[in-house]
C-alpha positions in Angstrom: 93.2 33.3 -63.1 91.8 35.3 -60.3 88.3 33.9 -61.1 89.7 30.4 -61.0 91.2 31.0 -57.5 88.0 32.4 -56.2 86.0 29.4 -57.5 88.6 27.1 -55.9 88.3 28.9 -52.5 84.5 28.8 -52.7 84.5 25.1 -53.4 86.9 24.6 -50.5 84.6 26.5 -48.1 81.6 24.5 -49.3 83.4 21.2 -48.7 84.5 22.3 -45.2 81.0 23.4 -44.3 79.6 20.1 -45.6 82.1 18.2 -43.4 81.2 20.2 -40.3 77.5 19.7 -40.8 78.0 16.0 -41.4 80.0 15.7 -38.3 77.4 17.6 -36.2 74.7 15.4 -37.6 76.7 12.2 -37.0 77.6 13.2 -33.4 74.0 14.2 -32.7 72.7 10.9 -33.9 75.5 8.9 -32.3 74.2 9.9 -28.8 77.3 11.9 -27.8 75.1 14.9 -26.9 72.4 12.8 -25.2 72.0 13.8 -21.5 72.1 10.8 -19.1 72.7 12.5 -15.8 72.3 16.0 -14.2 74.4 17.0 -11.2 73.1 20.0 -9.2 75.4 21.9 -6.8 75.0 24.9 -4.6 71.8 23.8 -2.9 71.3 25.2 0.6 67.6 26.0 0.9 66.3 22.9 -0.9 67.7 19.5 -1.8 68.9 18.8 -5.4 66.0 16.3 -5.7 63.5 19.0 -4.8 64.9 21.4 -7.4 64.9 18.6 -10.0 61.3 17.7 -9.2 60.2 21.3 -9.6 61.9 21.4 -13.0 60.5 18.0 -14.0 64.0 16.7 -14.5 63.7 13.8 -12.0 62.8 11.2 -14.7 65.9 10.1 -16.7 63.6 8.7 -19.4 62.7 12.2 -20.4 66.3 13.4 -21.0 66.3 12.4 -24.6 64.2 15.4 -25.6 66.0 18.1 -23.6 69.2 20.2 -23.9 71.1 22.7 -21.8 68.8 25.5 -22.7 65.7 23.6 -21.6 67.3 22.6 -18.2 68.3 26.3 -17.6 64.9 27.6 -18.5 63.1 25.2 -16.2 65.3 25.7 -13.2 65.7 29.5 -13.4 61.9 29.8 -12.9 62.3 28.5 -9.3 61.6 31.4 -6.8 64.6 30.5 -4.7 67.1 30.6 -7.6 69.0 33.8 -8.5 71.3 32.5 -11.3 72.6 29.3 -12.8 75.8 28.1 -14.5 75.3 25.1 -16.6 77.7 23.0 -18.7 78.3 19.6 -20.2 81.3 18.5 -18.2 81.7 15.1 -19.9 79.9 12.8 -22.2 76.2 12.5 -21.1 76.8 14.4 -17.8 75.5 17.9 -17.2 76.7 20.0 -14.2 74.4 22.7 -12.8 75.7 25.2 -10.3 72.9 27.0 -8.6 73.2 30.5 -7.0 70.3 30.8 -4.5 68.8 34.1 -3.4 70.0 35.2 0.0 67.2 35.2 2.5 67.3 37.9 5.2 64.2 37.2 7.3 61.0 35.2 7.9 58.0 37.5 7.7 54.7 36.6 9.4 51.7 37.9 7.4 48.3 36.8 8.6 49.8 33.7 10.2 51.5 32.8 6.9 55.3 32.3 6.9 57.0 34.2 4.1 60.6 35.0 3.2 62.3 38.3 2.6 65.4 38.4 0.4 68.4 40.8 0.7 66.8 42.7 -2.2 63.5 43.0 -0.4 61.7 40.5 -2.5 58.8 38.7 -0.9 58.7 35.0 -1.5 56.6 32.0 -0.3 58.3 29.7 2.1 58.1 26.4 0.3 57.7 22.9 1.9 61.0 21.2 2.6 62.8 24.5 3.0 65.8 24.1 5.3 68.6 26.3 6.7 66.2 29.1 7.6 67.5 30.2 11.0 66.6 33.8 10.4 65.2 36.7 12.3 61.4 36.7 12.4 59.5 39.9 11.6 56.2 40.1 13.4 53.1 42.3 14.2 53.0 43.9 10.8 50.3 46.6 10.3 47.5 44.8 8.6 46.5 46.8 5.5 46.5 45.2 2.2 48.3 41.9 1.8 51.7 42.3 0.2 52.0 40.6 -3.2 54.2 37.6 -3.5 57.3 37.8 -5.8 57.1 41.6 -5.6 59.4 43.8 -3.5 58.6 45.7 -0.3 60.9 48.7 -0.9 58.0 51.1 -0.6 57.0 49.7 2.8 58.9 51.8 5.4 58.3 49.4 8.3 59.6 46.3 6.6 62.5 48.3 5.1 63.4 49.4 8.7 63.5 45.8 9.8 65.7 44.8 6.8 68.1 47.7 7.6 68.5 46.5 11.1 69.3 43.0 9.9 71.7 44.0 7.1 73.5 46.4 9.5 73.9 43.7 12.1 75.2 41.3 9.5 77.8 43.8 8.3 79.1 45.0 11.6 78.5 42.2 14.1 77.9 38.6 13.2 77.2 37.7 16.8 74.4 40.3 17.0 73.0 39.2 13.6 72.9 35.6 14.7 71.3 36.6 18.0 68.3 38.6 16.7 65.4 36.4 17.3 62.4 38.7 16.6 61.8 42.1 15.2 58.4 43.3 16.4 57.0 46.1 14.3 54.1 46.9 16.7 51.8 47.6 13.7 54.0 50.5 12.6 54.1 52.3 16.0 57.6 51.4 17.1 60.2 48.6 16.8 61.5 46.2 19.5 64.0 43.4 19.3 64.2 40.1 21.1 67.8 39.0 21.4 68.9 35.4 22.1 70.6 34.9 25.5 69.3 38.1 27.1 66.0 38.2 29.0 64.9 41.7 28.2 63.6 43.4 25.1 65.5 46.1 23.2 63.3 49.2 22.4 64.6 50.7 19.2 62.0 53.1 18.0 61.3 53.9 14.4 64.1 56.2 13.2 67.8 56.0 12.6 67.8 52.2 12.6 71.3 51.8 11.2 72.8 54.2 13.8 70.9 52.5 16.6 71.9 49.0 15.5 75.6 50.1 15.7 75.0 51.5 19.2 73.3 48.3 20.2 76.2 46.2 19.0 78.6 48.3 21.2 76.3 48.2 24.3 75.7 44.5 24.2 79.5 43.8 23.8 80.0 45.9 27.0 77.2 44.1 28.9 78.2 40.7 27.8 78.8 38.4 30.8 78.1 41.2 33.3 75.9 40.6 36.3 73.9 43.8 35.5 72.1 41.8 32.8 70.2 39.9 35.4 68.8 43.2 36.8 67.7 44.7 33.5 64.1 44.9 32.5 64.7 46.5 29.1 67.2 48.4 27.0 65.8 51.7 25.5 67.4 53.2 22.4 64.4 55.1 21.2 65.9 58.6 21.8 68.8 59.9 19.7 72.3 59.7 21.4 70.7 58.4 24.6 70.6 54.9 26.2 68.3 54.1 29.0 68.7 50.9 31.1 65.4 49.8 32.7 66.0 47.9 36.0 63.8 45.3 37.5 63.4 46.9 41.0 61.6 43.9 42.5 64.4 41.6 41.4 67.0 43.9 42.8 65.2 44.1 46.2 65.0 40.3 46.3 68.6 39.8 45.6 69.7 42.3 48.1 67.6 40.5 50.8 69.3 37.2 49.9 
């Protein structure tokens, strides 16, 4: 009796498995799984068409031979893409949600424009890149060229620049958006050019985070004050000290007027 029940259960399982395989084969051949359209969302640095072109997905005629795994594999290779969520949202339509890498700065190396990510990865700046209103890191000490797609975590000068940017982004959005240039002076010191002020900020090489916090407080105090028109530089190179450099010639001229 038990043997008869086991045989009956086995036959039932085989029948159900056959039905499932038959349905899968039928659906596959009926075109229900055929991709007819790919929607890409989350694009900030490049347009959806540019990403599609990179992945060779801009020709609808080629969709018959691809699936979700192929789409994912092609797109994730793009240097700007951090991660991808992909799903078939309705019959024939695939939705791709892209998470782009966060770019922190434009880095000038031998007159070539490169990008530095928040994780200190060095990337090429590709044609048609947009939304790159970022601080520019200049006057890097020319040793060996840094390798693309690698990280620069061992480079103290570039890491100092990234610390300044990330600190400003965290504590003071206005300061972050106002940093125009971070000049590394070939590893000797660091100066900043800030939008809307006509004098450089001398930051030095050490305690970048602490000095960036001080800079935020100082600029908020100086904001809108007449003293800005007399300043020649702002010096934060020395610990716990701030020096204001005045343009004496300008002060004399204004006093005469």
